[in-house]
N, C-alpha and C positions, 0 to 999 in steps of 0.2 A: 504493500500497500505505499511506502515510502519516497517508493520510485515514481506510484503517479501524478503522488503528490509534488512529487520536486517538479515536473514536468510540465504540471498545468498550468494553464494559461488565463488569470480572474480579473477580466478587464472591464471596466467600464469606460464609457462613453457620455460625458454631461456638457451638451448643448446651451451654450450659453449667449448666445447669437442668433437672428435668426438660422435657420436650419434648413434654408431653402436650397437646393441645389448644393449639399455636402455633401461627402462619403457618410457611407450607412456604417452601424456595428460593425458588424461581418468585414465589409472594408479594412477597417481600423486591423485586425484582431488578426486579419490574413497577413498585413505588412509586418505589427507587430509579431507575433508566432515566429515571420519567418526569421527577424532580427533576433530573436530569443532563445537566448544558451541557458534551460532548466528550466523551470518553472519559476512563473510573476502574479502579483498580483500591482496593477498598473492602472492610472485613472489620465482617460483623455483629458480635457478640459476644451474645447470650442470655444474663442470667447472673441468680442469683439475689437476694436481698434484699443477703446477709450481702456477697459480691462488688463488687455494686453503691453500695453505702455505703462500703467502705470505697477505690475507687476515685474518689465524689464526698470525699471526708474529704480521701481525698491531694493531687488533682490541684484542688479550688475550694474547699476549704475547709469543707464542710461535713456535716457529722456526719448525714448520710439517703441510702439509696437516692433514686435520684429516676428519671425516666421515660428518656432517653435522652442520656451522654454523647457528644462530639462530639468525636474526636481526628486534628485535620487535619495533613499533614506536608506533604504539595506540594500547588498546583495549576494549574502550567505544567511541562509541554503537557499533561501528564493529572493528574485530581481522586487523590489518591492519603491513605489516612485509613481509622481505624476507627469506629463507631459502638457505643455499647456501651447494648445496651436492657434495661430491670430489667422484664419482664415481671408482678411479681405487683404494681407499680405502676403500668402500663399498666394493669390489667385495674379495680384499683381507679379510677383515674382515669373509667374508661372510666364506671362503674357510677353513681360518684358525678355524674358529668355527665350521666349518662344518653346515653352514645353506642356506639353497635354499637362492639365490641370491634374487627372490623377497619378501620374506620371512623380509629377513634385509634391502632390500628400502624399506619396508612399515613400519617396526619399525622405521627407521632412517625418517623418513616424519611425522609417525604421535609421537616422541621423540621431531621433531624439533618445532611441532603444539602448542605439550606442551610449552615448551618453549615460543611459540611468547602468550600463553595465562598467562604465569606468574608465570608456575611452572618451579620450581628448584627440586636441590640436594645437594643443597651444607653444606647440612648436613643430618645422614642419615635418622633421621623420614621421611623431604621431599624428600630423595633417593629411601625412600620403597614406600612410597604414590604414589613415580611417576612411579616405574616400576609396580605397583601391578592397576596403572591407565594404562599404555603401553597393560598388560597382559591379562584387560579387553575386550578393545575398540582393540589389532590385535587377538586376541580371536573370536569377533566377525565378524572380515574380512577371520577367516577361516584362519591363523596362528596361527606357535605352540610359545611357550612360550619362548621369548625371551630369560627371565635368569633362565633358566633350573637349574646353578648347584647355584641360589639363592632363595632358596626358600621365597613362597608369606605371608606374618602376614600377 
């Protein structure tokens, strides 16, 4: 029984903004599961620009809404944490980067899930490792390279 629990994903999705056109819980489950090693208890909260800006300012000292914020609580034995995604920023970035919206949501979910598991991009080597892992996971999900202008190493 312990093994089954250690691989289970308990995912809650909170829509704290207009829900129209946003991915479904099943989409987030698929994307999160792809990036999760072992099991986890994760909440994904979709927020409006105002809440995204307030959280980014409070926790990162940056006075603007960002695409995804990660709040890890535990990594062992289960990954526990929250992801906050701002759909307005994700949609704007997808348009600016000429990416399919679903692919960008998948990328932001995978990116956030990796952060919850201890990955970061604070230096060039770590950033390259994280980008390569994201490429691998997203390709397995059927999505294009999220970093076409930054070749894999």
